[in-house]
Each structure stands twice: as C-alpha cells, then as structure tokens.
C-alpha positions in Angstrom: 275.4 41.0 -9.3 279.1 42.1 -9.7 281.5 41.6 -12.5 283.6 39.1 -10.6 279.9 37.0 -10.4 279.4 37.7 -13.6 282.6 36.1 -15.0 282.6 32.8 -12.9 279.3 32.4 -14.0 280.6 32.7 -17.9 283.9 30.5 -17.3 280.9 27.6 -15.7 279.2 28.2 -18.7 282.5 27.8 -21.0 283.5 24.9 -19.3 280.7 22.7 -19.2 280.2 23.9 -23.1 276.7 25.6 -22.6 275.5 28.3 -24.9 274.1 32.0 -23.9 271.3 30.3 -22.9 270.6 27.0 -21.2 267.4 25.5 -19.6 268.2 23.5 -16.1 267.8 20.2 -17.8 270.9 21.4 -20.1 273.0 22.5 -17.4 272.4 19.3 -15.8 273.0 16.8 -18.9 276.0 18.6 -19.7 276.9 18.0 -16.1 276.3 14.3 -16.3 277.9 14.1 -19.9 281.1 15.4 -18.7 281.6 13.7 -15.9 281.2 10.3 -17.0 283.9 11.4 -19.5 286.3 13.1 -16.9 285.4 10.6 -13.7 288.3 8.9 -11.7 286.7 5.9 -11.6 285.9 5.8 -15.4 288.8 7.5 -16.9 291.2 6.6 -14.5 292.9 7.6 -11.5 294.7 10.6 -13.1 295.4 13.6 -11.3 293.8 15.6 -14.2 290.6 13.9 -13.9 290.3 14.7 -9.9 290.9 18.1 -10.5 288.5 18.1 -13.6 285.8 16.6 -11.6 286.1 19.3 -8.9 285.8 21.9 -10.9 282.8 20.1 -13.4 281.3 20.2 -9.6 281.9 23.8 -8.8 280.9 24.5 -12.1 277.5 22.9 -11.8 276.8 24.1 -8.2 277.4 27.7 -9.0 275.1 27.6 -12.1 272.3 25.7 -10.1 272.7 28.0 -7.2 272.5 31.1 -9.4 269.4 29.0 -11.3 267.2 28.7 -8.3 267.9 32.3 -7.0 266.9 33.8 -9.9 263.5 35.9 -9.6 262.0 37.6 -11.8 259.1 39.8 -10.5 255.7 38.8 -11.4 253.4 41.0 -9.8 254.7 44.7 -8.5 255.5 45.3 -4.7 252.8 46.7 -2.2 254.6 50.2 -2.4 255.1 50.3 -6.0 252.3 53.4 -7.7 252.0 50.7 -10.4 248.3 49.6 -11.2 248.0 46.3 -12.7 247.5 47.5 -16.0 250.2 49.9 -16.1 252.4 47.1 -14.5 251.0 44.9 -17.2 251.8 47.3 -20.1 255.4 48.0 -18.6 256.3 44.5 -19.2 254.5 43.2 -21.9 253.4 46.3 -23.9 255.5 46.0 -26.9 254.5 42.3 -27.6 252.2 42.4 -30.4 249.7 39.4 -28.9 249.3 41.3 -25.5 250.3 45.0 -25.9 247.4 47.9 -26.7 248.8 47.4 -30.4 246.2 44.4 -31.1 243.4 45.3 -32.7 240.3 44.1 -31.0 237.6 41.9 -33.2 
C-alpha cells in the first residue's frame, strides 16, 4: 500500500471519528451514527448534508474494502523453506504463552 492510499485511510478514519484500531462492527456503528446525524431526510435538504453523506459513504466503503482485502498469512507458502515449527516460532516465538520460553510442567 502506498502513501496516498494510507492517507486516504487515515482521512476516512478521522471522518468517521475512529481510533487507531477499529473492528468492522465499530466502523459500521460509526457510519450509521454519523449518517443519522447528516442524512438529508433527517437533517434537512442542505447542500452540506448531501456533501457530508457522500464523504461518509466514500469513507465507509474505503474502510470496509480495506478490511475485506486484508489478509494475514496463516500458513507458509508452498515454496517456503519453513517447516511448521519454524513458521510458528517466527510468528509467536516471543509470546510467553506459546513461545519456547514457556516452561513445561
């Protein structure tokens, strides 16, 4: 993802008044809350409300598209040189619960 795309995501996050981390449910609730506030049928047929609804909808679509396209590899590629234990330790080795530093009983 390039800088321009990240800036668009940050602007969408700010417009929807979200924190640095948000679940898909939080994104939806923020969009619905702000939509009720700015929807022309509720807030009036003001040009600013139409523009704000357009911006809110674009921000919501951008964030949901980003969330749906986000993928974290849960298994190594077929061409990877990792075996299963190396893959696990690479991702979770520092975790005291799952890493090698855990003492066996």
